[in-house]
C-alpha positions in Angstrom: -32.1 -14.7 -19.2 -29.8 -12.8 -17.0 -30.1 -9.0 -16.8 -27.2 -7.2 -18.5 -24.8 -5.5 -16.1 -25.3 -1.8 -16.1 -21.9 -1.0 -14.5 -18.7 -2.9 -15.1 -15.4 -3.4 -13.4 -13.8 -0.6 -15.3 -16.3 1.9 -13.9 -15.8 0.4 -10.4 -12.0 0.9 -10.8 -12.4 4.4 -12.1 -14.6 5.3 -9.1 -12.0 3.9 -6.7 -9.2 5.8 -8.4 -11.1 9.1 -8.2 -12.1 8.5 -4.6 -8.5 7.7 -3.7 -7.4 11.0 -5.2 -10.1 13.0 -3.3 -9.2 11.4 0.0 -5.4 11.7 -0.7 -5.7 15.4 -1.5 -8.6 16.6 0.6 -9.4 14.0 3.2 -12.2 11.5 3.7 -14.7 14.1 4.6 -14.4 15.7 1.1 -15.8 12.5 -0.5 -19.4 12.9 -1.7 -21.2 10.6 -4.0 -21.9 13.5 -6.4 -18.4 14.7 -6.5 -16.9 11.3 -7.2 -19.6 10.5 -9.8 -19.0 13.7 -11.6 -15.2 13.3 -11.6 -15.6 9.7 -12.9 -18.0 10.8 -15.6 -20.9 8.8 -14.3 -24.1 9.2 -12.2 -24.6 9.1 -8.4 -26.9 6.1 -9.0 -24.0 4.2 -10.5 -22.0 4.8 -7.3 -24.8 3.5 -5.2 -25.4 0.5 -7.6 -21.7 -0.5 -7.3 -21.0 0.3 -3.7 -24.3 0.8 -1.9 -23.3 3.9 0.1 -20.7 6.6 0.4 -19.2 4.8 3.5 -18.9 1.5 1.5 -17.1 3.4 -1.3 -14.6 4.9 1.1 -14.0 1.5 2.7 -13.5 -0.1 -0.7 -10.7 2.4 -1.4 -8.8 1.2 1.6 -9.4 -2.4 0.6 -8.3 -1.8 -3.0 -5.1 -0.1 -1.8 -4.2 -3.1 0.4 -5.2 -5.5 -2.4 -2.9 -3.8 -4.9 -0.1 -3.6 -2.3 -0.4 -7.3 -1.5 -0.1 -8.1 -5.3 3.1 -6.2 -5.5 4.6 -8.0 -2.5 3.4 -11.4 -3.7 5.0 -10.9 -7.1 8.4 -11.0 -5.3 8.0 -14.6 -4.4 10.8 -16.6 -2.7 14.1 -17.4 -4.2 17.2 -19.2 -3.0 18.6 -16.1 -1.2 16.5 -14.8 1.7 18.4 -11.5 1.9 17.8 -10.9 -1.8 14.1 -11.6 -1.3 14.0 -9.0 1.4 15.7 -6.4 -0.8 13.2 -7.2 -3.5 10.3 -6.7 -1.0 11.7 -3.2 -0.3 11.8 -2.5 -4.0 8.2 -3.7 -4.4 7.0 -1.5 -1.5 8.6 1.5 -3.3 7.2 0.5 -6.7 3.7 0.2 -5.3 3.9 3.6 -3.6 5.2 5.4 -6.7 2.7 3.6 -9.0 -0.3 4.3 -6.7 0.6 7.3 -4.6 -3.0 8.2 -3.9 -3.9 4.7 -2.6 -0.6 4.7 -0.6 -1.6 8.0 1.1 -5.1 6.7 1.8 -3.7 3.5 3.4 -1.1 5.1 5.5 -2.0 8.8 6.0 -5.7 9.2 5.7 -6.6 6.3 8.0 -8.9 4.5 5.6 -8.0 0.9 5.9 -9.4 -2.5 6.6 -8.5 -1.7 10.3 -11.9 0.0 10.4 -13.4 -3.5 10.4 -10.5 -5.4 11.7 -9.0 -4.1 15.0 -5.9 -6.3 14.6 -2.6 -4.4 14.9 -0.7 -3.6 11.7 1.9 -6.3 12.5 -0.9 -8.9 12.3 -2.0 -7.9 8.8 -1.2 -10.1 5.8 1.0 -7.4 4.1 3.2 -7.1 7.2 3.3 -10.9 7.7 5.0 -11.1 4.2 7.8 -8.8 5.5 8.0 -10.6 8.9 8.3 -14.0 7.3 11.0 -12.8 5.0 13.0 -11.4 7.9 12.4 -14.7 9.7 14.1 -16.5 6.8 17.1 -14.1 6.9 17.4 -14.4 10.7 16.7 -18.2 10.8 16.7 -19.4 14.4 16.5 -16.0 16.0 14.0 -15.4 18.8 10.6 -14.2 17.7 11.1 -10.8 19.4 14.3 -10.2 17.4 12.5 -11.1 14.1 9.6 -8.8 15.0 11.9 -5.9 16.0 14.0 -6.2 12.8 10.8 -6.4 10.6 9.3 -3.3 12.3 12.6 -1.4 11.8 12.8 -2.3 8.2 9.2 -1.3 7.6 9.9 2.0 9.2 13.0 2.5 7.1 11.4 1.7 3.8 8.2 3.6 4.7 10.2 6.7 5.7 12.3 6.7 2.5 9.2 6.2 0.3 7.3 8.9 2.2 10.2 11.4 1.7 10.3 10.6 -2.0 6.5 11.0 -2.4 6.7 14.3 -0.6 9.3 15.5 -3.1 12.0 15.8 -0.4 14.6 13.6 -2.0 16.9 15.3 -4.5 17.7 14.2 -8.0 15.9 12.5 -10.9 14.2 9.1 -10.7 17.5 7.3 -11.2 19.2 9.2 -8.4 16.3 8.7 -6.0 16.2 4.9 -6.8 20.0 4.7 -6.1 19.6 6.7 -2.8 16.8 4.3 -1.8 18.8 1.2 -2.6 21.9 2.6 -0.8 20.0 3.7 2.4 17.9 0.6 2.5 20.9 -1.7 2.0 23.2 0.1 4.5 20.7 0.6 7.3 18.9 -2.7 6.5 22.1 -4.7 7.0 22.6 -2.9 10.4 19.0 -3.8 11.4 19.6 -7.4 10.5 23.1 -7.7 12.1 23.4 -10.1 15.1 
């Protein structure tokens, strides 16, 4: 008979959430097994049982952030209009960042990412390839350098807008900020994709 699981996926998720908040607010060095366990309402032994070490827990936070991000992007899919798909990807990027701001900050500002194990440049990661491929569909037949340049520009645009919003630097309520995002992404995005 199999031994019952002492710790479940809900506890694992709770520990990742707590750790992402600690890293987001105080940096990776502030993560201790005791602090995370106490904040999650569990024991240090549970953290070790689920992750093996503090370092593996921190690494898992980056992995979880990129997993969630990839899910948001994959949900967009591909329709008949490549330009609409690209707009939808920008919206998915924003939705992810606003839904999981702590993971977003860990991924992009606290330098905890799969890059610690994978030295590939960001433009070679699966989440960037989704954007790159969508730009390639919009710019069908364009040289590879042109597609890459437009994809990097669009990433910078959307990332910058989202970062400003998360920092509380965009005025207005949620509706006004969403409209500002759509307008800026649409106007500048079209310019980045123009021949």
